[in-house]
Every structure is written in structure tokens, then in C-alpha cells.
N, C-alpha and C positions, 0 to 999 in steps of 0.2 A: 237687360237682355240684349238691347241693340249695341251697347258698348262692348259686351262680351263677344258678340258675333263679329263686330268690326275688328276687334283686337285679334280674335282667332283667325280670321281670314288674312289679316296682315302678317301674322306670325307664320301661317301656312305658306303663303307666297314667298316670304323671306327665306324660310327653311328650304323650299324648293329651289330658289335661286342659289343659295349657298351650296347645297349639295351638288348642283349641276353647273356651278360657275366654271369648273374646269373645262366643260365642253364648249363654253364661249371662248375660253383661252385656246382650245383646239381650233376654233374658227379663225382666230387671230393668227395662229401659227400657220395654218394652211393658206391663208390669204397672203400673208406678207413674208413668209419664209419658205415658200415652195421652191425647192431646189430642182432645177432642170438638169437632166443628165447631160454632161458635156461630151462632145465627140472626142473619143480617145483614139490615138493612132499607134500603130505598131505594137498592138497587144495580141496575145494568142486568142484564137476564136473560142468562144464560150463552149463548155461541154454541153453536148446535146444529149439529154436523158431519154430513156425509153418510157413512154407513158401509156397508161390504160385509161379510157373513159368509162366510168360506171354510171349508168343511167337507170334509175328505178322508175318504171312506167306502169301505170294502171289505166287501161282503156284510153291510150293516147295515140291511136292510129292516125288521127288527123294532123298531128303536129310533129311526130317524132322523126319523120323522114327529112324535113328541112333542117333539123338540128344535126343529124348525122351528115347531111350534105355540107353544112358549114364546118364541121370537123374535118371532113375530107378535103376541104379547100384551104386548109391552114397553110400559112407560109412557114412550113416546118416539114422536115423529111417524113414522107408518108410511111416509110417502113419502121419508124419509131413510134407510131401511134396505132393503137388497137381499140376498137369500140366494143363495149359489152353492154347489153341491155338485160335487165331483170324484168320480164313481163310478169308483174305481180298480181295474181288473182284476176287476170284479164278475162273479160267476156266478149271482147271484140277481136279484131285481127291485128292487134299491136305487134305480136311476135312475128307474123308473116311480113308485115310492112318493114319492120326493123331488119329482118334478115334480107329482104329485098334491097334495102339501102346499104347493106354491107356490114352489118353488125353481127357479132356472135351473141346469140340470145339464149338466156336461161329462163325457163318458165317455172314459176313458183305458185303453188296453190296451198294456202294455209289460212283457214278462217279463224284461227285462234290468235296467232302472233301477227297482228295486223298493223301496218305502218311502214313508213319509209325506212326507219332504222333497221327493222327486221329484214326488209328486202335487200338493203345494202350489205348487211352481214352475210346473208345467204350468197349474194353475188361474189363477195370477196373470197369466201371459202371455196366456191366453185372454181374461181380463177386460180387460186393457189393449188387446188387439187389438179387441175387440168394443165396448167402452164408452169407450175413451180413457184415457190415463194419469192425467188429473185428475178423473175422474168421481167418485171417492170420496176422502175425506180420510184414511181409515184402514180397515184390514181386521182384523176379529176372526177369530181362529183357534180353531176348536172341533173336538172329536171328536164322532162321530155319537151317542154314548151320553150326551152331556151334556144338562143342563136348566138354564135360566136363571131366576132370580128376576125378578119383573116390573120392578124398578127397576135392573136390571143395567146396561143401556146408559146410562141417565141418570147413574148413579154413575161409570161409566167415562168418560163425556164430560166430567164435571166435572174429573177429573184430567188427561185428555188436553188440556184447554184450557190447562194450565200449561206445555205445550211439550215433553212427554216424547217420546222416540223410540218408546217402547213403554210399555204399561201392563198390569200383571198384576192378578189379582183373588183373592178369597177362595174357596178350593176346599173344598167340602163333599162329602159322599158320599150316593149313593142307597141304598146297601146296607151301611151300617156294621154293623148287627146280625146279618148273615148268619152269620158265623163268625169265628174268631180271625184268619184271613188277611185278609178284607175289612176287619176292624176295625184290623189292624196298618197297612195302607195308609192307611186313613182318618185315623187318629190322627196318622200322620207328616205327611200333607198339611195337616191342621189346624194342626199345630205349625209347619210351613213358612210358612203364611200369617200366623199370629198372632205367632210369635216369631222369624221371620226377616225376611220382607218388611215387616211392619208397623214393626218397629224400624228396619230400614234406611231406610224412608221418613221416619221421624221424625228420624233422624240424618243425612239428606240424602246417604246413600251409595247405590250402585246396588242395585236389587232384581234378582231373577232370575225368568225365566219357567219354568214347569214343565209341559211337555207340552201343555197345552191351557188355554183360558180366558184369552187375552190379546189385546191390541190393538196393532197395529203401524202406525206412521205410514207413509203411502204414499210419502213422500219417501225413507224408508229403503229401501223396496223398489226405488224407481227408481234410487237411488244404487248399489244392489247388483245391478241388472239382474235383479230377481226374488228368489227365495228360494234362496240358494246354500248352504244348510245341509243336507247330506245324509248326515252320519254317523249312527250308530245312535241317538244321543241329540241330535237336531237342536235341541231346546229349550235344552239347556245349551250347545251349540255357539253358538247365537245369543246367549245371555247373555254368554258369555265374549268373543265378538267385540265386543259392545257395550262391555263393560268396557275392553277393550284400546283401542278407538277413541274412548273418552270419550263414548259415547252413553248418555244417562240413561234408565233404566227405572224407571217409577213404580209405585205400588201403590194400588189403590182398595179400602179395607177394606169399604165398603158394597156392593160389587159381588159378590154371592154366586151361585155356580153349583154344580151337583151333578154328580158324576162317578160312574161305575160302576167298582167295584174287582173284581179277580179273586177268585174264591171257591174255587178248587181249587189245590192246591200245584203241580200240573202247569202250569196257566196262569201261576201266579206265578213258577215257575221259568223258563219261557220269557221272560216279560217282564223279570224282573230280570237274567237272563243277558244280555239285549240291553242293559239299562241299564249293567251292569258293563263289558261290552265297549265300549259307547259312551263311558264315562268314560275308559277306557284310550285310545281313539281321540282323544278331545278333548285329553287330556294330551299325547299324542304329537304332535298337530298344533299345539297352542297353548301347551303348557307352558312352553317357553322364553320366549315373549313375555309370558306371565303373570308369570313370575318376574322378568323384566327390568323390567316395569312396577311390580312391588312396590317395587323399589329406586328407582323414580321417584315414590314416595309415593302410589301408588294402592292404597288399602285395599280397594276393590272387587275388584281383581285377587287380593289375598290371600284375601279372602272366598270367591271362586269357586275358587281353587286348593284351599282346604280342602274345598270341596264335592266335587271330582272325584277327589282322590287320597289324602291322608295317612291318613284313617281306614281305607281299604282296605288300604294297605300295612302300617300298624302292626298291624292285625288279622291279616293273613296271616302276617307275620313272627313275631308272638307265638304264633300257633297252631302254626306250623311248628316253632319252637324247642321249644315244650312237648311236641309229639308226638315230636320227636327225642330229647328228654330221657327221655321214657317208654320209648322203645325202648332207649336206652342203659342205663337203669337195669335193665331186664328182662334185658339181656345181661351185666350186670356180674358178674364172677366172685366178688366178695365183697360181702356185705351187700346183696344185690339187693332183698330185701323191704323193708328199712329205707329204702334209697335211693328205691325206687319209691313208697313211702308218702309220703316227703317231697315228691317231685315232684308227686304227685297232689294233696296238700294245697295246694301252691303254685298249681297249676292251678285248683283249686276257688276259691281266694282271688281270683285275677284274674277268674274267671268271676263271682263274687259282686259284685266291685267294678263291673264293667261292667253287670251286671244291675241293680244299684241305681241306677246313673247313668241308664240308659234308663228305669227305672221312675219315677224322679223327674221326668224330662222328660215322660213320659206322664201322670203324676199332675197336674202343673201344667197341662198342656194340657187334660186332661179336666175339671178343676175350672173353669177359666176359660171353656171352650167348652161347658159342660154343657148349656145350653139350646139349643145349635145342633146337638148330636149327635142324630140321628134314630134312636133305639132305646130300649128300656126301661132303667130305672135299673140293674137287676141286671146286664145285659150290659155297661153302661158300666164297672161296677166289675170284673166278671170279666175283661174284655179288657184291663184295666190290667196284670194279672199275666201275660198272654200276650204283651203288646207287646214286652218285651225278648227273648222267645224268637223272635218274628217277626224282630226285628232280627238276632239271632244266625244265623238261617238264610241271611242274606246272605253270610256268610263262606264256606261251601263253594261257593256260586254264584260268588262273586268269584274263587275259586281256579280253578274250572273255566273261567271266562271268559278266564283268562290263556292257556290252551292250546287252547281249542276255537274253531273257526271259527264265527262267529255271523252269521246273516242275519236281516233283518227278517221277522217273521211276525205275522199278525194275531191279536188276542185276541178270542175270541167274546164278544159282549154279548147279554144276554137279559133284563135288568131293564127291563120295558116301562112303568114308571110314568110318569104325566104329572105336570107340575109341581104341579097341584092336589092330587095324592095325597101329595106330599111336604110 
């Protein structure tokens, strides 16, 4: 038994490393081949597109005004920007606050089709109906708790001019230093921006959008007849669909925005339960096409397949086998203590291996993004050690998501900072 568990854990870890080795290559690329834009002289000014901001908000009256203010303060012609808010099933004064801040507000009340994807689709169709299909070249998608740096639209416009179907951006956090939970989220998103999308952009493969802070070409919306992504993780569903259809998603490293992260485990549990269930849904709906496209030499499809599935499956199987071995060793009629000790030591070893892997990823990200992390130095170091533990908490959540029915539920936002305070 002990030899079987030892071999099984070693094979599981080796398989994990092999499947995700390319992401360590991404780190190498981003660290050592990061190309800085050279100052070019005597070139025509870049085309400035007309953009709409689409914000789906549910009971977000405390945070939506600072977002709209940060949009109004962009270093970009104000007459080329229009803000739209879908006040989705709100029971507070979100609609009034958004109108007072200068947004065009559409109020939606639907207790059947619940979720951000449905709200976005409603908003797009309302804009097309009221303003025409060609009034805007692209739509920015944001959550109500976000804040934008002043050059955000300018940086996104520069990449959008290269013809991408969508463009994503650098995701920072408003509340990194609150506790180990908010820091765990924040560090993961920083890593996603710097060591996934940045490297993908340099290697000319497809980037992926993540929840919020991205720009989508109006032509894509018209071809899709709106926003048809309504699974629990509509962001990854959109990214997967783009990869399958050959639509390119770009990344603007200089377009920085700030997101609020959950601060309690209860909030985090609800959100990540939805994410885990959403990954299963995306795999069930798109997995076969993703795998088929991998054999058609689409690395972007392999990349996104790794995002939605193998890590969860390997972790769940590894955890289940080790727990089963512990139970079997406890019930063994002979040498139960020796057998259990061997299984526990093997389990500890696999735990340490994964802990050090996540710690290394967090360490590299923290060092490279040190000056962009908004909290004191002691917390930056302290939360390095809790980052792997935050990642481990995903495992029981992923197991629960396999069996539990999950519906979209809102996450309360309460960090009311303005962009100047960050």
C-alpha cells in the first residue's frame, strides 16, 4: 500500500508539472523577453475609437459612482466615451446613483434569467436599439466595484487598433492588504496578467479575459447577436469560444485597473464554488471541441483546456486516493500504525511539493510586481506564505461543486475608495 501511494503521488505531481510546464516557460518569457515599447517619431496619431462602457450592477450603490468618476477622468476624449449601467434586479438606489454620476441606466427585472451574462446581453440589445448597431466601435466590460487608471482607455485603444476581437488588461486590486484571502485573489490575478497574458501576447497566441476589465469589438457582438455567454463563468466561456473560432484576444499591459476582492471565507466560498461549477459547465459544453482543435495545432485551445480542467481533476483524484489510503490503513488488520504512518508521510510529501510550487509562483510574482502591490512590505512578505494555503482551499470547493447545484449569487462590495486614494 505504502509503495503504491508513494508512486501514485509522484506520478500525479509529475503529470501536473508536465501539463503546466508551458506556464513556467511563460514566466521565463515574460521575465527575460519583455519588450518595452520604443518611442517612435514622425508617425500618424493613432485612430481614436468611440467606446461604450457596459457595467452590470446589482445593489452596488456604494461603489459604482467612483468607477464612473474614474471613467470620466480618462486621458481620452470625453466625447468618445459613453457609460451604460444595467441595474440588474436592484433593490437599492444603484440606478439613481449611476444616473447622478452621468451614466445612461437601463433597469432590468428578471427573476428567471439570473446572472451577469443575461444582464450584459440585455444591455447590449438596449444600446443597439437606442443608439444603433454602429454607434460604438467597442464595448468595455466592467464590474461596478472596479476603478481605472487615467491612461486605461488610451492604452487599450492602442492595442485595439491592431485588429483584435477583444483586448484584456492588467488586473490589480483595491484591497490586497486586507487579509490572506484578498491577498490570495490579488496575487493570482497579478500572476495571470503578468505571467499568462503578457507572455501569450509576446508569443502571439490567444490571451484570455478574466471576469472584468476587457474590451470587445462591436463586430463580434453583432456576429453573435449580442452576448450569448450565460454559463456561471461567462468570461472563460467567451475566451474558449474565441479560441475555438480563431478570434484573437490581445492584452494591454499598460492598461491598469483595480478590482475589489472578497475578504471573508464565506464570500470566497460562494464565488469560487460558482467558478468551479462554471469550469465544469464550460468543459461539458466546449471540451470536445477544445480537444479536437488541439489536434488541429491550436495551442490556444490547449492553453484554455489546462485552465478549466486538469488541475482540478488531478487534485481531486490525488486527494481522494490519499484519503482512501488513510482509511484503508486505519482498518488494516496488521501493521496498521506502520502503514498509516507511511501513507501520512507520503501525503505530507505531496503537500509540500505543491506548497513549494505555489510558493515559487507567488514569490516570482510578488518580486516582479512589488511596486504595483498596494500594501505595506511586511504584508507582501507575510501573504507569500499563505498564498499556497489559499490555493489549497480551492480543492474542497471544487469537490463540493461536482455534486452541488450552484446558482449565480452577487458578492457584496464595500471598498469605496476613489482612484486618487489608490
